[in-house]
C-alpha positions as MATLAB code, in Angstrom:
seq = 'MISEKKLSNLVREIQVQKLVLSISWVKVLEQMSRQTPVFSKARYIVQSFGIRRNER';
ca = [
     -15.865  -27.339   17.068;
     -12.547  -28.407   15.649;
     -11.347  -26.304   12.779;
     -10.718  -27.939    9.415;
      -7.014  -27.260    9.727;
      -6.827  -29.463   12.825;
      -8.954  -32.214   11.255;
      -6.553  -32.617    8.357;
      -3.589  -33.059   10.725;
      -5.047  -35.684   13.094;
      -2.561  -38.260   11.775;
       0.333  -36.007   12.788;
      -0.695  -35.987   16.456;
       1.741  -37.546   18.880;
       0.376  -40.690   20.508;
       2.072  -42.597   23.305;
       1.613  -46.342   22.911;
       4.202  -47.596   25.361;
       6.124  -46.091   28.264;
       9.266  -47.826   29.493;
      10.853  -46.810   32.784;
      14.407  -47.763   33.581;
      14.405  -48.420   37.314;
      17.112  -50.006   39.372;
      15.347  -53.130   40.652;
      18.166  -53.739   43.099;
      17.116  -50.735   45.171;
      13.456  -51.754   45.072;
      14.234  -55.324   46.133;
      16.515  -54.096   48.908;
      13.712  -51.914   50.237;
      11.172  -54.748   50.061;
      13.299  -57.477   51.612;
      15.571  -55.248   53.730;
      18.518  -57.366   52.584;
      21.522  -56.428   50.486;
      22.935  -58.671   47.749;
      26.228  -60.424   48.482;
      28.616  -60.920   45.583;
      31.105  -63.758   45.877;
      33.702  -65.386   43.666;
      33.564  -68.978   42.471;
      36.005  -71.330   44.175;
      35.784  -74.135   41.641;
      35.365  -74.537   37.898;
      31.924  -75.871   36.961;
      31.868  -76.571   33.227;
      28.188  -77.448   33.041;
      27.258  -73.991   34.384;
      30.014  -72.188   32.485;
      31.602  -70.854   35.683;
      35.329  -70.257   35.955;
      37.440  -69.889   39.072;
      37.402  -66.418   40.708;
      34.515  -65.347   38.475;
      31.674  -63.386   40.005;
];
């Protein structure tokens, strides 16, 4: 049986509602597809996309 002292403090128990893991998805995707991302610079200015020259 639970003692009365513990019954009065049920509200103070720690409860986990959500667990968030910060994982690098780049590594996971590289392992799944066996490809590495290629970063390149923009050659032209494209105003509709908001891209400037030499921007990654």
